[in-house]
One Martini backbone bead per residue (centre of mass of N, CA, C, O) as a GRO file, in nm:
protein
  246
    1MET     BB    1  16.105  16.260  13.005
    2LEU     BB    2  16.170  16.470  13.287
    3ALA     BB    3  16.180  16.335  13.619
    4ILE     BB    4  16.133  16.492  13.945
    5LYS     BB    5  16.174  16.354  14.283
    6ASN     BB    6  16.261  16.433  14.589
    7LEU     BB    7  16.498  16.647  14.558
    8THR     BB    8  16.809  16.611  14.736
    9VAL     BB    9  17.084  16.843  14.776
   10THR     BB   10  17.444  16.802  14.835
   11ILE     BB   11  17.725  17.016  14.929
   12GLY     BB   12  17.899  16.872  15.132
   13ASP     BB   13  17.723  17.011  15.426
   14LYS     BB   14  17.504  17.133  15.216
   15GLU     BB   15  17.179  17.193  15.175
   16ILE     BB   16  17.006  17.317  14.868
   17ILE     BB   17  16.796  17.093  14.804
   18HIS     BB   18  16.433  17.036  14.883
   19SER     BB   19  16.211  16.823  14.783
   20LEU     BB   20  16.203  16.828  14.463
   21SER     BB   21  15.934  16.874  14.202
   22LEU     BB   22  15.956  16.787  13.849
   23SER     BB   23  15.864  16.843  13.495
   24PHE     BB   24  15.977  16.758  13.155
   25ALA     BB   25  15.879  16.801  12.832
   26PRO     BB   26  15.865  16.740  12.520
   27GLY     BB   27  15.898  17.031  12.324
   28LYS     BB   28  15.961  17.225  12.565
   29THR     BB   29  15.973  17.552  12.731
   30TYR     BB   30  16.186  17.652  13.008
   31VAL     BB   31  16.186  17.856  13.312
   32VAL     BB   32  16.434  17.944  13.553
   33LEU     BB   33  16.390  18.107  13.861
   34GLY     BB   34  16.590  18.315  14.092
   35PRO     BB   35  16.770  18.386  14.333
   36ASN     BB   36  17.052  18.392  14.478
   37GLY     BB   37  17.083  18.067  14.615
   38SER     BB   38  16.814  17.877  14.513
   39GLY     BB   39  16.932  17.624  14.306
   40LYS     BB   40  16.964  17.635  13.991
   41SER     BB   41  17.253  17.520  13.931
   42THR     BB   42  17.219  17.269  14.103
   43LEU     BB   43  16.997  17.144  13.932
   44ALA     BB   44  17.168  17.116  13.683
   45ALA     BB   45  17.389  16.938  13.811
   46ALA     BB   46  17.200  16.708  13.887
   47ILE     BB   47  17.103  16.637  13.601
   48MET     BB   48  17.417  16.587  13.498
   49GLY     BB   49  17.617  16.470  13.731
   50ARG     BB   50  17.786  16.600  13.940
   51PRO     BB   51  18.035  16.455  14.148
   52ASP     BB   52  17.998  16.667  14.414
   53ILE     BB   53  17.716  16.551  14.452
   54THR     BB   54  17.433  16.475  14.669
   55LEU     BB   55  17.183  16.236  14.698
   56SER     BB   56  16.919  16.122  14.814
   57GLU     BB   57  16.752  15.830  14.847
   58ALA     BB   58  16.463  15.964  14.754
   59SER     BB   59  16.566  16.045  14.501
   60GLU     BB   60  16.444  16.131  14.160
   61LEU     BB   61  16.579  16.050  13.824
   62MET     BB   62  16.410  16.068  13.509
   63LEU     BB   63  16.442  15.909  13.170
   64ASP     BB   64  16.203  15.761  13.030
   65GLY     BB   65  16.186  15.572  13.302
   66GLU     BB   66  16.493  15.607  13.367
   67SER     BB   67  16.754  15.608  13.573
   68LEU     BB   68  17.017  15.855  13.664
   69LYS     BB   69  17.139  15.852  13.955
   70ASN     BB   70  17.410  15.641  13.886
   71LEU     BB   71  17.510  15.826  13.661
   72SER     BB   72  17.728  15.964  13.479
   73ALA     BB   73  17.782  16.233  13.285
   74ASP     BB   74  17.855  16.074  13.027
   75ARG     BB   75  17.608  15.888  13.026
   76ARG     BB   76  17.398  16.114  13.004
   77ALA     BB   77  17.499  16.232  12.744
   78ALA     BB   78  17.450  15.969  12.575
   79LEU     BB   79  17.124  16.002  12.638
   80GLY     BB   80  17.073  16.345  12.591
   81LEU     BB   81  17.241  16.535  12.772
   82PHE     BB   82  17.270  16.902  12.825
   83LEU     BB   83  17.519  17.157  12.942
   84SER     BB   84  17.532  17.500  12.979
   85PHE     BB   85  17.749  17.706  13.113
   86GLN     BB   86  17.783  17.991  13.281
   87SER     BB   87  18.123  17.934  13.315
   88PRO     BB   88  18.310  17.845  13.082
   89LEU     BB   89  18.603  17.671  13.053
   90PRO     BB   90  18.907  17.649  12.950
   91ILE     BB   91  19.086  17.436  12.694
   92PRO     BB   92  19.384  17.382  12.641
   93GLY     BB   93  19.449  17.227  12.318
   94VAL     BB   94  19.116  17.232  12.269
   95SER     BB   95  18.891  17.208  12.032
   96VAL     BB   96  18.570  17.205  11.944
   97GLU     BB   97  18.609  16.984  11.728
   98GLU     BB   98  18.751  16.779  11.912
   99LEU     BB   99  18.536  16.758  12.133
  100LEU     BB  100  18.307  16.659  11.940
  101ARG     BB  101  18.439  16.413  11.834
  102ALA     BB  102  18.453  16.272  12.107
  103ALA     BB  103  18.150  16.288  12.180
  104LEU     BB  104  18.050  16.132  11.912
  105ASP     BB  105  18.205  15.864  11.861
  106GLY     BB  106  18.165  15.828  11.529
  107LYS     BB  107  17.868  15.950  11.438
  108LYS     BB  108  18.056  16.135  11.262
  109ASP     BB  109  18.206  16.254  11.007
  110PRO     BB  110  18.472  16.470  11.014
  111VAL     BB  111  18.395  16.625  10.749
  112GLU     BB  112  18.105  16.678  10.825
  113LEU     BB  113  18.160  16.828  11.085
  114HIS     BB  114  18.323  17.060  10.966
  115ARG     BB  115  18.098  17.170  10.789
  116GLU     BB  116  17.889  17.218  11.002
  117LEU     BB  117  18.050  17.420  11.173
  118ARG     BB  118  18.075  17.639  10.958
  119VAL     BB  119  17.775  17.694  10.931
  120LEU     BB  120  17.714  17.756  11.234
  121ALA     BB  121  17.909  17.988  11.274
  122GLU     BB  122  17.794  18.176  11.063
  123GLU     BB  123  17.501  18.182  11.181
  124ILE     BB  124  17.606  18.296  11.484
  125GLY     BB  125  17.877  18.485  11.443
  126LEU     BB  126  18.149  18.319  11.381
  127ALA     BB  127  18.455  18.275  11.326
  128GLU     BB  128  18.633  18.006  11.205
  129GLU     BB  129  18.874  18.013  11.413
  130PHE     BB  130  18.714  17.911  11.670
  131LEU     BB  131  18.730  17.601  11.590
  132SER     BB  132  19.066  17.583  11.633
  133ARG     BB  133  19.070  17.693  11.891
  134SER     BB  134  19.083  17.710  12.206
  135ILE     BB  135  18.838  17.650  12.422
  136HIS     BB  136  18.765  17.967  12.560
  137ASP     BB  137  19.043  18.093  12.491
  138GLY     BB  138  18.995  18.435  12.498
  139PHE     BB  139  18.706  18.464  12.513
  140SER     BB  140  18.428  18.603  12.517
  141GLY     BB  141  18.116  18.580  12.647
  142GLY     BB  142  17.969  18.557  12.371
  143GLU     BB  143  18.157  18.346  12.246
  144ARG     BB  144  18.103  18.119  12.447
  145LYS     BB  145  17.795  18.100  12.407
  146LYS     BB  146  17.805  18.029  12.105
  147ILE     BB  147  17.965  17.767  12.140
  148GLU     BB  148  17.751  17.626  12.315
  149ALA     BB  149  17.528  17.634  12.100
  150VAL     BB  150  17.678  17.467  11.887
  151GLN     BB  151  17.701  17.211  12.054
  152ALA     BB  152  17.400  17.160  12.081
  153ALA     BB  153  17.344  17.132  11.775
  154VAL     BB  154  17.528  16.888  11.723
  155LEU     BB  155  17.415  16.686  11.962
  156SER     BB  156  17.107  16.667  11.984
  157PRO     BB  157  16.928  16.684  12.242
  158LYS     BB  158  16.675  16.605  12.462
  159ILE     BB  159  16.824  16.771  12.699
  160ALA     BB  160  16.847  17.131  12.747
  161VAL     BB  161  17.074  17.321  12.950
  162PHE     BB  162  17.070  17.677  13.027
  163ASP     BB  163  17.312  17.860  13.200
  164GLU     BB  164  17.307  18.162  13.127
  165ILE     BB  165  17.335  18.225  12.796
  166ASP     BB  166  17.338  18.562  12.838
  167THR     BB  167  17.598  18.592  12.962
  168GLY     BB  168  17.800  18.847  12.823
  169THR     BB  169  17.578  18.959  12.633
  170ASP     BB  170  17.437  19.116  12.398
  171THR     BB  171  17.147  19.190  12.247
  172ASP     BB  172  17.218  19.062  11.963
  173ALA     BB  173  17.331  18.789  12.083
  174VAL     BB  174  17.070  18.693  12.210
  175LYS     BB  175  16.907  18.673  11.961
  176ARG     BB  176  17.085  18.488  11.798
  177ILE     BB  177  17.082  18.254  11.992
  178ALA     BB  178  16.777  18.206  12.012
  179ASP     BB  179  16.733  18.159  11.705
  180PHE     BB  180  16.925  17.925  11.676
  181LEU     BB  181  16.792  17.727  11.884
  182LYS     BB  182  16.517  17.715  11.747
  183LYS     BB  183  16.634  17.593  11.476
  184ARG     BB  184  16.863  17.360  11.581
  185LEU     BB  185  16.689  17.216  11.763
  186PRO     BB  186  16.500  16.973  11.832
  187ALA     BB  187  16.163  16.970  11.841
  188ASP     BB  188  16.173  16.738  12.092
  189ALA     BB  189  16.319  16.915  12.279
  190THR     BB  190  16.425  17.004  12.585
  191ARG     BB  191  16.403  17.334  12.730
  192ILE     BB  192  16.629  17.490  12.970
  193PHE     BB  193  16.617  17.812  13.128
  194ILE     BB  194  16.855  17.994  13.304
  195THR     BB  195  16.720  18.321  13.401
  196HIS     BB  196  16.702  18.714  13.404
  197SER     BB  197  16.607  18.767  13.103
  198PRO     BB  198  16.368  18.934  12.936
  199LYS     BB  199  16.475  18.906  12.649
  200LEU     BB  200  16.493  18.599  12.637
  201ILE     BB  201  16.201  18.528  12.726
  202GLY     BB  202  16.069  18.671  12.486
  203LEU     BB  203  16.212  18.489  12.262
  204ILE     BB  204  16.132  18.185  12.371
  205ALA     BB  205  15.854  18.144  12.483
  206PRO     BB  206  15.753  18.000  12.732
  207ASP     BB  207  15.551  17.730  12.862
  208HIS     BB  208  15.721  17.734  13.141
  209VAL     BB  209  15.747  17.847  13.490
  210VAL     BB  210  16.001  17.858  13.746
  211VAL     BB  211  16.026  17.924  14.098
  212LEU     BB  212  16.295  17.968  14.310
  213LYS     BB  213  16.330  17.910  14.677
  214ASP     BB  214  16.534  17.774  14.895
  215GLY     BB  215  16.527  17.494  14.721
  216ARG     BB  216  16.237  17.560  14.612
  217VAL     BB  217  15.910  17.577  14.504
  218ALA     BB  218  15.722  17.877  14.472
  219GLU     BB  219  15.640  17.875  14.155
  220GLU     BB  220  15.400  17.830  13.879
  221GLY     BB  221  15.385  17.905  13.515
  222ASP     BB  222  15.372  18.130  13.286
  223LYS     BB  223  15.512  18.393  13.128
  224SER     BB  224  15.375  18.599  13.335
  225LEU     BB  225  15.545  18.517  13.580
  226ALA     BB  226  15.813  18.628  13.482
  227GLU     BB  227  15.724  18.921  13.447
  228ARG     BB  228  15.630  18.970  13.738
  229THR     BB  229  15.888  18.888  13.887
  230LEU     BB  230  16.085  19.088  13.742
  231GLN     BB  231  15.919  19.342  13.834
  232ASP     BB  232  15.876  19.278  14.160
  233GLY     BB  233  16.040  19.052  14.257
  234PHE     BB  234  16.125  18.786  14.478
  235GLU     BB  235  15.992  18.888  14.741
  236ALA     BB  236  15.696  18.835  14.636
  237GLU     BB  237  15.777  18.524  14.678
  238THR     BB  238  15.671  18.393  14.982
  239GLU     BB  239  15.575  18.124  14.886
  240VAL     BB  240  15.623  17.771  14.945
  241LYS     BB  241  15.583  17.480  14.807
  242SER     BB  242  15.450  17.181  14.876
  243ASP     BB  243  15.504  16.851  14.865
  244PRO     BB  244  15.237  16.634  14.837
  245SER     BB  245  15.431  16.365  14.889
  246SER     BB  246  15.552  16.457  15.186
   0.00000   0.00000   0.00000
């Protein structure tokens, strides 16, 4: 269980998220919606522990009852957190296989990992050459997002956050990625999708939907909330919920 309480996030001198409280249960799929600047990517960064963000003293960020607040991003990753970036940067000279070998830190035999990656690449529709090329270097948007999905499958996280995994992908690629993640992520993994894509939302069938506005929770509900919000627009979500604990 990932539990967030009174989360207030500042980047530089700007407070972006204000006393936000949410919980994410194992084995459930969540969608986070909101207009640009509502704090969606900042929430993902706070969960993962990006070093340039500051949390307030009252902020609580707990994984299975243990605080993540003072842990670096690599320690959070070791505990089972994963973040797929909205715009993953290229890493010249480092292949996805080399990156995953370092991330796994000896937990998988290199030969076994190589075989697994070949199977996963074929399944998601990537040529084997992408496994040995510099990660994301010269890749299309769809290729980058497929590589991110492959990394999630290999790492088998407890909490998987996908920040616009559909960006830069065509309709067929969105379906392939969604089907791949359904099949390859652990059944008890928590899946959090930040997206504006009706196509992706239809494919992943979220258990719960959160709408953010101005760094706060505006509304929560089921899949129908996402459908209504995307149809009517975010301006229709005029009320922002107050945190009952504040």
